N, C-alpha and C positions, 0 to 999 in steps of 0.2 A: 715472444720476442717483440721488441719495440718497433715502431715504424718511424719514418722521417718526420711524420706530423708531430709525434710526441717527443722527438729526440732533439738534437742540437744541430748547429751549423758550424762547420770548420772552414775558415778562410785561410788559404795558404798560398805561398808564391811558387807557382808551378814553373816559373823560370829559373828557379834555383834548383840545380841537379840533385843536391844532397837532400833538400826539403822534399822534392818529389819522391825520391826513393824512400824516405821515411814515411811519407803520407801513403804510399802505394803499399807499404808494409801493413800499416794499420787497416787499410781498406780490405786487405785479404783476410782479416781476422773475423771470427764470429762477433756479431754485434754491430758490424760496421755499416749494415743496412739501416740502422736506426739513426744514422748521421747523414747529414746532407753535406757534401764535399764541394767546396767552391774554389776553383782555381782562379785566383784574382788575376793572374796575368792573362787569362782568356776571357774572363767574365765581362758582360756588358756593363756599362756605366751604372745602371739602376740596380745591379744584383747585390750590392753590398749593404744597402740600407742607408737612411738618411744620416746615421750617426757613425758611419765608418767610411773614411775617405780611402781612395785607392792607394795613395803613397803610405799611409799608416798601415794598411792590410798588407802591403808588400814589405814593409820594414819588420814586421812582427807577426808571428802566428796569432790568430784571433779565433775565438769560439763564442757563439751566441747560444745560450741555453733555451730551454723550452719556454722560459718566461721572458725571453727578450734580452736578459742581462748579457752584456758583452765583456769578456775577459780576454787577456792576452799574455804571451809569454809562458812562463812556467804554469801559471794558473790555467792556461788554455790546454797545455798538455794534460794536466791532471784532470781537466773536464773530459777529454777524449778517453783517457784511461778508465774513468768511471763507467763509460759506455761499453767497454770492451771486457768481457769476462776474463779473458786471459791477463788483463792488466789491472784487475780489481785490486790485487794485493799492492801494486805500485801506487795506485791512487790513494790507498790507505796510508801507505808510508810516507806520501808526499803531503798529507793533510796538516800535520803540525806546522805552525808559522816558521819555526827555525828551518825546517827542511825546505819549505817554500822559498825562503830568503836564499838559501844555498843554491837551489835549482835555478832561481831567477838569476843569481850571479853567474852561474855557468852558461845559461842561455845568452845573457848579454855578452859574455866572452865569445860565444859561437858567432853572434851577430857581427862582432868586430872583425872576424876573420873570414867570414863566408864568402865575401867578394873574391877571394882568392880562388874559388871555384869557377869564376867567370874568366874567359880569355882576357889577357891584358890588352888595352886598347892598341898599344903598339904592335901587338901580335895579329891584329886583324888585317885582312887583305886590304890593299889600297882601294879597291872599288867599294869594299863595304864601308870604309871610312868615308869615302865620298858620299855614300847614300846616307850615313849617319850625320854627316855634316848638314845635308839638305834637311834631314828630320830635325835636327837641333835648331837650325835657323827657322823652320817652319813653325815648330812649337813655340819658339821665342816670339815669333810674329803672332801666333794665335793667342798667346797670353795678352799681348798688347791689343788685339783686336777687341777682347772682351773688356780690357780696362778702358779702351776708347769708348765703347758703348756706355759702360757704367759711368763714365765721366759726363756723358751728355744726356742720356735718357732719364726721365723720371717716371716712365710708365712702370707700374709695379710688376706686371706679369713679365715684361721684357727685362726688368732688373733681376728678377728671380731666375729666368732663363740664363742670363749672362753670368750671374753669380755661380750657378751650378756648373756651368761649362768652364768657367775660369778656373775652378778647382780641378776639373779633369785635366785641363791643359797644363797647369802648372805640375801635376803629378806626371804627366807624360814627360815634361821637360826634365824634371828630376830624374826620371828613370833613364832617359837617354844620356843624361850627363854621367851616369855611372859607367856607361860604355865609351863615351867619347871624351878623351882628355882635352883640356883647354887649348893645347897646341894644334889640335885638329879641328878646332871649331872655325866657322866662318870668320873672316877678317872684316866682313861688312855688316856685323850685328848692330853697328851704330846706325846703319841705315834701315835694317829690317825692323827695329823696334818702332821708330816713328811711322814707317810705312804701315806696319800692322795697326798702330794706334789710330791712324787716319782712316784705314780700312773699316774700322768700327765706328769711329766717331762721325764720319761724314753721312753714312746712311742713317745713323741714329738722329741726326738733325732733321731728317725727312720722315721719321716715324718708324713704328715697328715693322710694317710690311717690307720696308726697304732693308732693315736689318736682317730679317728672315731670308729675304732673297739673296742677300750678300752671303750669309752663312751657308745657305744651300749651295751656291756656287763654289765657295771655298771648299766645303766638305766633299762635294762631288769630285773635285780634282784631287783631294787628299786621299779618298778611298782608292782611287786608281793608283796613286803615287805609292801608298804603302802596300797594296796588293801586288804591285810589280816587285817590290823588294822581297816580300815574303816568298814570292814564287821563286826568286833567285837563290833564296836561302834553303829551299827545300832540298832534301838529299845531302845537307852538310850537317851531320850529327853534332859536331863540335860547336856549331853555332845554333843549335836548337833553342836554347834559352833566349837568344837574340831574336830568332824568328818568332817565338811565342810572344815576346815583348811587343814587337811590331805588329803582330796580328791582333793583340789586345788593344793597342792604340787605334788600329784601323776600325775595330768594331765600335769603339767609342765614337770615332769620327762619324761612322755611319748612323749611330744613334743620334748624334747632333744633327746631321743632315735630314734624318727622317723626321725629327721634332720639328724642324724649321719648314719642312716640305709643304704642309696645308696652307700656311700663310704665304709662303713664297709662290705657290701656284695661284693664289688669289691676287697677287700683286700686279696691278695693271701698268700699262705704259711702255713705250718704246725706249724711253730714257733708262728706265730701270732694267730692262732687258739688255741694253747695251752696256750698262754698268756691270751686270752680272757676267757678261762676256769678257769685259776689261779685266774683272778680278780673276777670273780663271785664266786668261792669257798671262797676266801678270804673275800669277802663282807659278805657271810653267816656266816663265822666263826666269824667275827668282831661283828656281830649282837648277837650271842650267848653270847660272852664274855660281851658285853655292857649290856645285861639284868642283869648282876650281879655286874659288876664293872663299 
Protein backbone atom coordinates (compact mmCIF):
# COMPACT_ATOMS: atom_id res chain seq x y z
CA UNK A 1 0.00 0.00 0.00
CA UNK A 2 1.26 3.50 -0.87
CA UNK A 3 1.97 6.29 1.57
CA UNK A 4 1.12 9.98 1.46
CA UNK A 5 4.75 10.73 0.66
CA UNK A 6 4.64 8.78 -2.61
CA UNK A 7 1.03 9.65 -3.42
CA UNK A 8 -0.77 12.77 -4.53
CA UNK A 9 -2.43 15.79 -2.94
CA UNK A 10 -6.10 16.66 -3.49
CA UNK A 11 -7.27 20.27 -3.06
CA UNK A 12 -11.06 20.54 -2.64
CA UNK A 13 -13.63 23.10 -1.52
CA UNK A 14 -14.79 21.91 1.88
CA UNK A 15 -17.30 24.79 2.02
CA UNK A 16 -19.30 23.14 -0.78
CA UNK A 17 -21.61 20.54 0.82
CA UNK A 18 -21.84 18.35 -2.27
CA UNK A 19 -18.07 18.47 -2.84
CA UNK A 20 -17.44 17.55 0.79
CA UNK A 21 -19.75 14.55 0.62
CA UNK A 22 -18.06 13.22 -2.51
CA UNK A 23 -14.57 13.68 -1.03
CA UNK A 24 -15.71 11.96 2.18
CA UNK A 25 -16.83 9.01 0.06
CA UNK A 26 -13.39 8.75 -1.54
CA UNK A 27 -11.64 9.16 1.82
CA UNK A 28 -13.45 6.06 3.11
CA UNK A 29 -12.16 3.86 0.27
CA UNK A 30 -9.10 1.62 0.32
CA UNK A 31 -6.07 3.49 -0.96
CA UNK A 32 -7.21 6.86 0.41
CA UNK A 33 -4.34 6.83 2.90
CA UNK A 34 -1.94 7.32 -0.03
CA UNK A 35 -3.56 10.70 -0.73
CA UNK A 36 -3.09 13.97 1.14
CA UNK A 37 -6.48 15.71 1.40
CA UNK A 38 -6.43 19.50 1.68
CA UNK A 39 -9.66 21.36 2.46
CA UNK A 40 -8.97 24.69 0.79
CA UNK A 41 -11.70 26.46 2.78
CA UNK A 42 -9.85 25.64 6.02
CA UNK A 43 -6.23 25.48 4.85
CA UNK A 44 -3.65 28.07 5.82
CA UNK A 45 -2.45 30.48 3.17
CA UNK A 46 0.78 28.58 2.52
CA UNK A 47 -0.74 25.11 2.23
CA UNK A 48 -1.49 25.25 -1.48
CA UNK A 49 1.93 25.85 -2.98
CA UNK A 50 3.22 28.82 -4.91
CA UNK A 51 1.54 27.77 -8.17
CA UNK A 52 -2.03 27.43 -6.85
CA UNK A 53 -4.06 30.45 -5.74
CA UNK A 54 -6.85 29.95 -3.22
CA UNK A 55 -9.55 31.33 -5.52
CA UNK A 56 -8.52 28.90 -8.28
CA UNK A 57 -8.44 26.00 -5.81
CA UNK A 58 -11.94 26.87 -4.57
CA UNK A 59 -13.26 27.22 -8.12
CA UNK A 60 -12.18 23.73 -9.31
CA UNK A 61 -10.95 20.45 -7.88
CA UNK A 62 -7.14 20.23 -8.17
CA UNK A 63 -4.71 17.34 -7.73
CA UNK A 64 -0.93 17.48 -7.50
CA UNK A 65 0.78 14.19 -8.38
CA UNK A 66 3.92 12.80 -6.78
CA UNK A 67 6.06 14.63 -9.36
CA UNK A 68 4.48 17.99 -8.52
CA UNK A 69 2.36 18.23 -11.68
CA UNK A 70 -0.94 20.04 -11.07
CA UNK A 71 -4.16 19.03 -12.85
CA UNK A 72 -7.75 20.14 -12.33
CA UNK A 73 -11.33 19.29 -13.19
CA UNK A 74 -12.01 15.93 -14.84
CA UNK A 75 -8.28 15.16 -14.96
CA UNK A 76 -8.14 15.63 -11.18
CA UNK A 77 -10.93 13.11 -10.65
CA UNK A 78 -9.12 10.63 -12.88
CA UNK A 79 -5.97 11.13 -10.79
CA UNK A 80 -7.94 10.29 -7.63
CA UNK A 81 -9.53 7.22 -9.22
CA UNK A 82 -6.10 5.87 -10.21
CA UNK A 83 -5.09 5.86 -6.51
CA UNK A 84 -8.21 3.98 -5.35
CA UNK A 85 -8.39 0.29 -6.32
CA UNK A 86 -12.19 0.32 -6.35
CA UNK A 87 -12.13 3.01 -9.03
CA UNK A 88 -9.23 1.75 -11.15
CA UNK A 89 -11.70 0.65 -13.82
CA UNK A 90 -13.18 4.14 -13.97
CA UNK A 91 -9.72 5.68 -14.30
CA UNK A 92 -9.05 3.40 -17.29
CA UNK A 93 -12.40 4.29 -18.81
CA UNK A 94 -11.62 7.99 -18.43
CA UNK A 95 -8.20 7.77 -20.08
CA UNK A 96 -9.10 8.26 -23.79
CA UNK A 97 -9.16 11.97 -24.73
CA UNK A 98 -12.77 11.92 -26.02
CA UNK A 99 -13.97 10.60 -22.66
CA UNK A 100 -11.89 13.22 -20.83
CA UNK A 101 -13.52 15.95 -22.90
CA UNK A 102 -17.00 14.64 -22.08
CA UNK A 103 -16.18 14.40 -18.38
CA UNK A 104 -14.74 17.91 -18.38
CA UNK A 105 -17.89 19.25 -20.03
CA UNK A 106 -20.02 17.57 -17.39
CA UNK A 107 -17.83 18.94 -14.61
CA UNK A 108 -18.09 22.47 -15.96
CA UNK A 109 -21.85 22.09 -16.04
CA UNK A 110 -21.78 21.08 -12.37
CA UNK A 111 -19.66 24.13 -11.50
CA UNK A 112 -22.22 26.38 -13.17
CA UNK A 113 -24.98 25.21 -10.84
CA UNK A 114 -23.18 24.23 -7.63
CA UNK A 115 -23.80 27.60 -6.01
CA UNK A 116 -27.44 26.50 -5.80
CA UNK A 117 -26.33 24.37 -2.85
CA UNK A 118 -25.46 27.53 -0.91
CA UNK A 119 -28.20 29.52 0.81
CA UNK A 120 -29.33 32.48 -1.29
CA UNK A 121 -28.08 35.81 0.11
CA UNK A 122 -31.63 37.03 0.54
CA UNK A 123 -32.35 33.98 2.75
CA UNK A 124 -29.60 34.81 5.22
CA UNK A 125 -30.61 36.27 8.61
CA UNK A 126 -30.28 40.03 8.91
CA UNK A 127 -27.53 39.71 11.53
CA UNK A 128 -25.49 37.47 9.23
CA UNK A 129 -25.94 39.91 6.35
CA UNK A 130 -24.71 42.72 8.60
CA UNK A 131 -21.64 40.68 9.53
CA UNK A 132 -20.95 39.87 5.88
CA UNK A 133 -21.30 43.53 4.97
CA UNK A 134 -18.50 44.34 7.42
CA UNK A 135 -16.42 41.48 6.02
CA UNK A 136 -16.88 42.64 2.44
CA UNK A 137 -15.98 46.21 3.33
CA UNK A 138 -12.99 45.01 5.35
CA UNK A 139 -11.65 42.80 2.56
CA UNK A 140 -12.19 45.65 0.09
CA UNK A 141 -10.09 47.85 2.36
CA UNK A 142 -7.48 45.11 2.79
CA UNK A 143 -7.02 44.84 -0.97
CA UNK A 144 -6.44 48.58 -1.06
CA UNK A 145 -3.98 48.46 1.85
CA UNK A 146 -1.67 46.21 -0.11
CA UNK A 147 -2.22 48.18 -3.30
CA UNK A 148 -1.19 51.30 -1.39
CA UNK A 149 1.94 49.59 -0.08
CA UNK A 150 2.92 48.44 -3.57
CA UNK A 151 2.32 51.91 -4.99
CA UNK A 152 4.92 53.40 -2.63
CA UNK A 153 7.55 50.90 -1.54
CA UNK A 154 10.49 49.72 -3.61
CA UNK A 155 11.82 47.39 -0.93
CA UNK A 156 12.00 43.91 -2.57
CA UNK A 157 11.11 41.92 0.54
CA UNK A 158 8.20 44.19 1.40
CA UNK A 159 6.92 44.09 -2.18
CA UNK A 160 7.00 40.28 -2.10
CA UNK A 161 5.14 40.32 1.24
CA UNK A 162 2.48 42.70 -0.10
CA UNK A 163 2.08 40.86 -3.41
CA UNK A 164 1.45 37.51 -1.69
CA UNK A 165 -1.03 38.94 0.74
CA UNK A 166 -2.81 41.01 -1.90
CA UNK A 167 -3.61 37.78 -3.76
CA UNK A 168 -5.03 36.26 -0.57
CA UNK A 169 -7.20 39.31 0.19
CA UNK A 170 -8.53 39.35 -3.37
CA UNK A 171 -9.47 35.70 -2.96
CA UNK A 172 -11.28 36.45 0.32
CA UNK A 173 -13.17 39.28 -1.33
CA UNK A 174 -14.26 37.09 -4.25
CA UNK A 175 -15.47 34.34 -1.91
CA UNK A 176 -17.47 36.73 0.26
CA UNK A 177 -19.08 38.27 -2.82
CA UNK A 178 -20.55 34.85 -3.60
CA UNK A 179 -22.52 35.12 -0.36
CA UNK A 180 -23.30 38.84 -0.30
CA UNK A 181 -25.39 40.29 -3.11
CA UNK A 182 -24.51 43.85 -4.24
CA UNK A 183 -27.70 45.22 -2.70
CA UNK A 184 -26.47 44.19 0.77
CA UNK A 185 -22.96 45.63 0.46
CA UNK A 186 -21.81 48.79 2.23
CA UNK A 187 -22.93 52.03 0.62
CA UNK A 188 -19.68 53.61 1.78
CA UNK A 189 -17.24 51.55 -0.30
CA UNK A 190 -16.26 54.79 -2.02
CA UNK A 191 -14.77 55.82 1.36
CA UNK A 192 -13.34 52.47 2.44
CA UNK A 193 -11.24 52.11 -0.71
CA UNK A 194 -9.19 55.32 -0.33
CA UNK A 195 -9.04 54.83 3.45
CA UNK A 196 -7.53 51.39 2.92
CA UNK A 197 -5.08 52.67 0.29
CA UNK A 198 -3.84 55.40 2.62
CA UNK A 199 -3.54 52.92 5.49
CA UNK A 200 -1.04 51.05 3.35
CA UNK A 201 0.64 53.93 1.54
CA UNK A 202 1.34 56.23 4.51
CA UNK A 203 3.37 53.73 6.57
CA UNK A 204 5.11 52.57 3.39
CA UNK A 205 6.50 56.11 3.09
CA UNK A 206 8.14 55.55 6.49
CA UNK A 207 9.66 52.17 5.66
CA UNK A 208 9.07 48.43 6.13
CA UNK A 209 8.89 48.44 9.94
CA UNK A 210 6.00 50.89 9.87
CA UNK A 211 4.19 48.72 7.33
CA UNK A 212 4.66 45.54 9.36
CA UNK A 213 3.43 47.30 12.51
CA UNK A 214 0.35 48.46 10.59
CA UNK A 215 -0.40 45.00 9.24
CA UNK A 216 0.07 43.48 12.69
CA UNK A 217 -2.42 45.96 14.17
CA UNK A 218 -4.99 45.41 11.40
CA UNK A 219 -4.77 41.63 11.48
CA UNK A 220 -4.92 41.48 15.27
CA UNK A 221 -8.29 43.21 15.04
CA UNK A 222 -9.45 41.09 12.09
CA UNK A 223 -8.62 37.85 13.91
CA UNK A 224 -10.98 38.82 16.75
CA UNK A 225 -13.57 40.10 14.27
CA UNK A 226 -13.76 36.86 12.30
CA UNK A 227 -13.50 34.69 15.42
CA UNK A 228 -16.64 36.33 16.83
CA UNK A 229 -18.58 35.63 13.65
CA UNK A 230 -17.39 32.03 13.50
CA UNK A 231 -18.54 31.50 17.10
CA UNK A 232 -21.96 32.94 16.29
CA UNK A 233 -22.34 30.52 13.37
CA UNK A 234 -21.42 27.45 15.43
CA UNK A 235 -24.44 25.23 15.85
CA UNK A 236 -26.12 26.40 12.63
CA UNK A 237 -25.67 23.45 10.23
CA UNK A 238 -27.36 25.25 7.34
CA UNK A 239 -24.64 27.91 7.49
CA UNK A 240 -21.72 25.54 8.02
CA UNK A 241 -20.20 26.35 4.59
CA UNK A 242 -20.21 30.06 5.45
CA UNK A 243 -18.75 29.35 8.87
CA UNK A 244 -15.95 27.34 7.25
CA UNK A 245 -15.27 30.13 4.75
CA UNK A 246 -14.94 32.72 7.51
CA UNK A 247 -12.71 30.44 9.57
CA UNK A 248 -10.47 29.97 6.53
CA UNK A 249 -10.28 33.74 6.10
CA UNK A 250 -9.45 34.12 9.79
CA UNK A 251 -6.59 31.64 9.56
CA UNK A 252 -5.14 33.49 6.58
CA UNK A 253 -5.29 36.78 8.46
CA UNK A 254 -3.59 35.21 11.48
CA UNK A 255 -0.83 34.01 9.16
CA UNK A 256 -0.44 37.58 7.86
CA UNK A 257 -0.28 38.90 11.42
CA UNK A 258 2.28 36.32 12.49
CA UNK A 259 4.46 36.98 9.47
CA UNK A 260 4.51 40.69 10.29
CA UNK A 261 4.97 40.16 14.04
CA UNK A 262 8.80 39.95 14.30
CA UNK A 263 9.34 43.22 12.43
CA UNK A 264 6.40 44.88 14.16
CA UNK A 265 7.84 44.03 17.58
CA UNK A 266 11.15 45.57 16.57
CA UNK A 267 9.56 48.80 15.39
CA UNK A 268 10.49 51.57 17.87
CA UNK A 269 8.85 54.85 18.76
CA UNK A 270 5.80 56.25 20.46
CA UNK A 271 4.51 57.67 17.17
CA UNK A 272 4.34 54.24 15.56
CA UNK A 273 2.70 52.70 18.62
CA UNK A 274 0.10 55.47 18.54
CA UNK A 275 -0.45 54.90 14.83
CA UNK A 276 -1.05 51.17 15.44
CA UNK A 277 -3.65 52.02 18.11
CA UNK A 278 -5.35 54.45 15.73
CA UNK A 279 -5.47 51.78 13.02
CA UNK A 280 -7.06 49.27 15.40
CA UNK A 281 -9.59 51.80 16.69
CA UNK A 282 -10.38 52.93 13.16
CA UNK A 283 -11.02 49.33 12.09
CA UNK A 284 -13.44 48.84 14.98
CA UNK A 285 -15.26 52.09 14.16
CA UNK A 286 -15.54 51.14 10.49
CA UNK A 287 -17.14 47.82 11.46
CA UNK A 288 -19.76 49.58 13.56
CA UNK A 289 -20.63 51.88 10.67
CA UNK A 290 -20.68 49.07 8.09
CA UNK A 291 -23.20 47.06 10.05
CA UNK A 292 -25.69 49.81 9.22
CA UNK A 293 -24.46 51.44 6.01
